[in-house]
Backbone as CSV, one residue per row, in Angstrom:
resi,resn,N_x,N_y,N_z,CA_x,CA_y,CA_z,C_x,C_y,C_z
1,MET,-2.663,28.928,14.549,-2.651,28.246,13.278,-3.918,28.623,12.498
2,LYS,-3.776,28.699,11.201,-4.898,29.045,10.331,-5.355,27.825,9.555
3,VAL,-6.616,27.852,9.142,-7.188,26.765,8.355,-6.394,26.538,7.076
4,THR,-5.975,27.610,6.436,-5.222,27.470,5.183,-3.903,26.720,5.408
5,ASN,-3.303,26.882,6.580,-2.079,26.138,6.906,-2.358,24.646,7.029
6,LEU,-3.542,24.304,7.537,-3.897,22.894,7.726,-4.016,22.143,6.407
7,ILE,-4.535,22.810,5.392,-4.786,22.108,4.124,-3.684,22.311,3.095
8,GLU,-2.697,23.129,3.442,-1.597,23.387,2.512,-0.903,22.074,2.134
9,GLY,-0.799,21.824,0.850,-0.148,20.618,0.358,-1.008,19.369,0.423
10,LYS,-2.268,19.514,0.771,-3.188,18.371,0.875,-4.065,18.312,-0.364
11,ASP,-4.600,17.149,-0.617,-5.506,16.947,-1.755,-6.941,17.219,-1.296
12,ILE,-7.215,18.493,-1.013,-8.526,18.857,-0.479,-8.894,20.266,-0.930
13,LYS,-10.140,20.423,-1.306,-10.652,21.740,-1.698,-11.274,22.383,-0.456
14,LEU,-10.919,23.626,-0.211,-11.431,24.323,0.973,-12.744,25.022,0.643
15,THR,-13.848,24.340,0.948,-15.167,24.937,0.764,-15.504,25.767,1.998
16,THR,-16.546,26.549,1.913,-16.985,27.351,3.059,-17.355,26.456,4.233
17,ALA,-18.072,25.374,3.956,-18.488,24.458,5.020,-17.286,23.785,5.674
18,ARG,-16.326,23.356,4.886,-15.123,22.732,5.438,-14.337,23.720,6.282
19,LYS,-14.253,24.953,5.803,-13.525,25.983,6.539,-14.173,26.230,7.895
20,GLU,-15.503,26.328,7.937,-16.155,26.596,9.219,-15.978,25.422,10.188
21,LEU,-15.997,24.203,9.675,-15.799,23.038,10.533,-14.369,23.009,11.077
22,LEU,-13.390,23.244,10.230,-11.998,23.262,10.695,-11.748,24.386,11.689
23,GLU,-12.379,25.537,11.488,-12.224,26.642,12.437,-12.790,26.277,13.812
24,ILE,-13.922,25.579,13.830,-14.508,25.128,15.100,-13.548,24.177,15.806
25,LEU,-12.998,23.222,15.060,-12.070,22.259,15.659,-10.780,22.930,16.123
26,LEU,-10.317,23.931,15.377,-9.110,24.665,15.782,-9.306,25.400,17.107
27,CYS,-10.496,25.926,17.328,-10.771,26.702,18.538,-11.146,25.839,19.742
28,ALA,-11.407,24.569,19.502,-11.872,23.686,20.575,-10.745,23.324,21.541
29,SER,-11.109,23.199,22.811,-10.130,22.807,23.829,-10.186,21.309,24.123
30,LYS,-11.100,20.610,23.443,-11.240,19.165,23.617,-11.792,18.575,22.326
31,PRO,-11.706,17.270,22.159,-12.301,16.646,20.979,-13.816,16.861,20.949
32,LEU,-14.382,17.064,19.752,-15.810,17.349,19.598,-16.494,16.296,18.733
33,SER,-17.752,16.016,19.051,-18.565,15.091,18.264,-19.464,15.883,17.316
34,TYR,-20.161,15.169,16.440,-21.129,15.828,15.558,-22.165,16.577,16.385
35,GLU,-22.638,15.957,17.455,-23.654,16.595,18.309,-23.142,17.905,18.906
36,ASP,-21.836,17.967,19.174,-21.247,19.187,19.751,-21.210,20.343,18.758
37,VAL,-21.120,20.047,17.454,-20.928,21.109,16.461,-22.118,21.329,15.535
38,LYS,-23.110,20.463,15.549,-24.178,20.523,14.541,-24.920,21.848,14.502
39,LYS,-25.048,22.514,15.637,-25.762,23.803,15.650,-24.917,24.935,15.073
40,ASP,-23.608,24.711,14.935,-22.699,25.754,14.466,-22.224,25.566,13.030
41,ILE,-22.697,24.519,12.349,-22.251,24.260,10.980,-23.443,24.249,10.025
42,THR,-23.152,24.414,8.752,-24.218,24.481,7.745,-24.334,23.191,6.937
43,MET,-23.776,22.091,7.432,-23.849,20.825,6.703,-24.679,19.808,7.481
44,ASP,-25.288,18.882,6.764,-26.052,17.835,7.433,-25.093,16.762,7.956
45,LYS,-25.650,15.788,8.660,-24.846,14.758,9.312,-24.015,13.948,8.314
46,ALA,-24.607,13.554,7.192,-23.880,12.757,6.197,-22.708,13.546,5.618
47,THR,-22.924,14.815,5.323,-21.862,15.665,4.784,-20.761,15.872,5.823
48,PHE,-21.158,16.041,7.077,-20.183,16.173,8.167,-19.260,14.954,8.187
49,TYR,-19.840,13.764,8.178,-19.020,12.554,8.264,-18.178,12.325,7.005
50,ARG,-18.675,12.706,5.848,-17.849,12.631,4.632,-16.632,13.545,4.760
51,ASN,-16.862,14.741,5.294,-15.767,15.699,5.444,-14.756,15.266,6.501
52,VAL,-15.212,14.793,7.643,-14.232,14.376,8.659,-13.463,13.141,8.195
53,THR,-14.099,12.279,7.405,-13.381,11.129,6.840,-12.277,11.611,5.910
54,LYS,-12.587,12.599,5.074,-11.582,13.182,4.177,-10.459,13.843,4.984
55,PHE,-10.815,14.570,6.041,-9.812,15.210,6.891,-8.898,14.172,7.549
56,GLU,-9.484,13.048,7.960,-8.669,11.981,8.556,-7.735,11.355,7.519
57,GLU,-8.253,11.115,6.322,-7.420,10.552,5.251,-6.236,11.460,4.933
58,GLU,-6.469,12.760,5.002,-5.411,13.736,4.713,-4.566,14.072,5.947
59,LYS,-4.838,13.363,7.067,-4.081,13.529,8.318,-4.162,14.953,8.880
60,ILE,-5.347,15.541,8.753,-5.601,16.872,9.310,-6.205,16.741,10.704
61,ILE,-7.017,15.709,10.914,-7.658,15.496,12.210,-7.445,14.061,12.684
62,ASN,-7.667,13.871,13.984,-7.691,12.550,14.624,-9.101,12.310,15.130
63,SER,-9.441,11.051,15.333,-10.717,10.746,15.966,-10.502,9.788,17.130
64,ILE,-11.389,9.899,18.107,-11.389,9.048,19.289,-12.803,8.528,19.437
65,GLU,-12.967,7.265,19.747,-14.307,6.690,19.896,-14.580,6.427,21.374
66,SER,-15.760,6.861,21.849,-16.147,6.624,23.232,-16.811,5.251,23.343
67,HIS,-17.176,4.872,24.555,-17.777,3.561,24.797,-19.151,3.410,24.155
68,ASP,-19.839,4.511,23.927,-21.161,4.444,23.282,-21.039,4.548,21.762
69,LYS,-19.828,4.362,21.242,-19.521,4.340,19.801,-19.631,5.707,19.135
70,LYS,-19.713,6.767,19.911,-19.732,8.119,19.354,-18.288,8.515,19.060
71,ARG,-18.067,9.123,17.897,-16.721,9.551,17.513,-16.529,11.025,17.826
72,TYR,-15.352,11.335,18.322,-14.955,12.697,18.657,-13.744,13.053,17.798
73,PHE,-13.672,14.311,17.390,-12.644,14.743,16.445,-11.869,15.926,16.991
74,GLU,-10.591,15.984,16.610,-9.735,17.109,16.985,-8.694,17.310,15.897
75,ILE,-8.158,18.511,15.833,-7.072,18.805,14.905,-5.861,17.973,15.312
76,LYS,-5.222,17.364,14.334,-4.050,16.529,14.605,-2.920,17.391,15.133
77,GLN,-2.414,17.019,16.279,-1.305,17.721,16.911,-0.229,16.685,17.215
78,LYS,0.715,17.075,18.027,1.695,16.082,18.437,0.959,14.997,19.248
79,PRO,1.441,13.779,19.221,0.756,12.684,19.919,0.535,13.003,21.397
80,HIS,-0.670,12.695,21.872,-1.004,12.893,23.279,-2.095,11.910,23.680
81,ALA,-2.321,11.795,24.969,-3.286,10.837,25.494,-4.659,11.470,25.668
82,HIS,-5.677,10.620,25.666,-7.059,11.041,25.901,-7.657,10.202,27.022
83,PHE,-8.585,10.804,27.750,-9.317,10.092,28.787,-10.758,9.902,28.318
84,VAL,-11.279,8.682,28.450,-12.672,8.382,28.118,-13.325,7.813,29.371
85,CYS,-14.381,8.490,29.850,-15.096,8.008,31.033,-15.945,6.796,30.666
86,THR,-15.787,5.746,31.422,-16.506,4.497,31.191,-18.003,4.657,31.437
87,LYS,-18.381,5.591,32.293,-19.794,5.755,32.657,-20.521,6.786,31.788
88,CYS,-19.994,8.018,31.693,-20.712,9.088,30.978,-20.185,9.308,29.551
89,ASN,-19.115,8.616,29.178,-18.508,8.689,27.837,-17.833,10.026,27.527
90,LYS,-17.590,10.841,28.525,-16.887,12.107,28.326,-15.491,11.812,27.775
91,VAL,-15.068,12.605,26.787,-13.742,12.460,26.181,-13.003,13.771,26.357
92,GLU,-11.773,13.699,26.831,-10.972,14.906,26.981,-9.494,14.600,26.785
93,CYS,-8.749,15.624,26.455,-7.301,15.485,26.294,-6.657,15.465,27.667
94,ILE,-5.647,14.642,27.816,-4.881,14.610,29.056,-3.713,15.567,28.880
95,LYS,-3.673,16.556,29.738,-2.659,17.606,29.618,-1.301,17.155,30.157
96,SER,-1.308,16.371,31.231,-0.031,15.919,31.785,0.547,14.820,30.900
97,GLY,1.819,14.639,30.979,2.496,13.712,30.077,2.263,12.248,30.401
98,ILE,1.731,11.530,29.455,1.685,10.076,29.514,2.439,9.613,28.280
99,TYR,3.608,9.091,28.513,4.462,8.720,27.391,4.667,7.210,27.382
100,ILE,4.392,6.621,26.260,4.568,5.186,26.081,5.415,5.001,24.828
101,THR,6.407,4.166,24.933,7.212,3.863,23.765,7.236,2.356,23.560
102,LEU,7.190,1.962,22.338,7.312,0.563,21.950,8.360,0.500,20.854
103,GLN,9.316,-0.367,21.027,10.382,-0.476,20.042,9.803,-0.784,18.669
104,ASP,10.226,-0.038,17.666,9.823,-0.193,16.269,8.386,0.250,15.985
105,TYR,7.708,0.899,16.925,6.352,1.387,16.715,6.334,2.911,16.762
106,SER,5.377,3.498,16.085,5.139,4.936,16.142,3.750,5.149,16.743
107,ILE,3.699,5.631,17.955,2.429,5.802,18.663,1.879,7.188,18.393
108,GLU,0.610,7.250,17.972,-0.039,8.527,17.681,-1.069,8.911,18.730
109,ASN,-1.632,7.922,19.428,-2.709,8.221,20.358,-2.745,7.149,21.443
110,VAL,-2.994,7.573,22.676,-3.171,6.666,23.803,-4.507,7.016,24.436
111,VAL,-5.343,6.006,24.696,-6.639,6.233,25.320,-6.627,5.590,26.702
112,VAL,-6.895,6.414,27.714,-6.971,5.965,29.096,-8.449,5.926,29.466
113,GLN,-8.884,4.830,30.050,-10.296,4.676,30.407,-10.447,4.586,31.914
114,GLY,-11.559,5.094,32.404,-11.832,5.064,33.835,-13.051,5.920,34.117
115,TYR,-13.131,6.449,35.333,-14.258,7.283,35.729,-13.819,8.720,35.936
116,CYS,-14.555,9.654,35.329,-14.269,11.081,35.511,-14.606,11.462,36.946
117,PRO,-14.186,12.648,37.411,-14.449,13.040,38.809,-15.934,12.993,39.184
118,LEU,-16.844,13.405,38.296,-18.269,13.382,38.635,-18.813,11.976,38.745
119,CYS,-18.433,11.099,37.815,-18.937,9.725,37.817,-18.315,8.910,38.938
120,LYS,-17.106,9.243,39.334,-16.434,8.541,40.415,-17.176,8.736,41.731
121,LEU,-17.797,9.907,41.880,-18.525,10.233,43.117,-19.912,9.612,43.170
122,SER,-20.463,9.295,41.999,-21.854,8.789,42.006,-21.918,7.284,42.008
């Protein structure tokens, strides 16, 4: 998928900074926080959060919040579950199917909490 496909039909101007941020998220194998991308982008923290808020409003990205209140972002895909470690706050996509249905509801995200393999051992 290309960045231009993501914003097609959206009320958003594709600036150089927005393009580089979306490209980083497109290439990521897991949700990323500001701390994960700050060295690779040319925008400050306030501009980053303004842009991800706009991306969320336009339904281009999803966000997941860890226990330490840090937000992680990913390109919006088909609904899937995420795991958040209660101890180290690691956030990752769950690859195996966790399917939950509720009559008359549309579920976009499921968050499973517990201990990751490293924290479980310590």
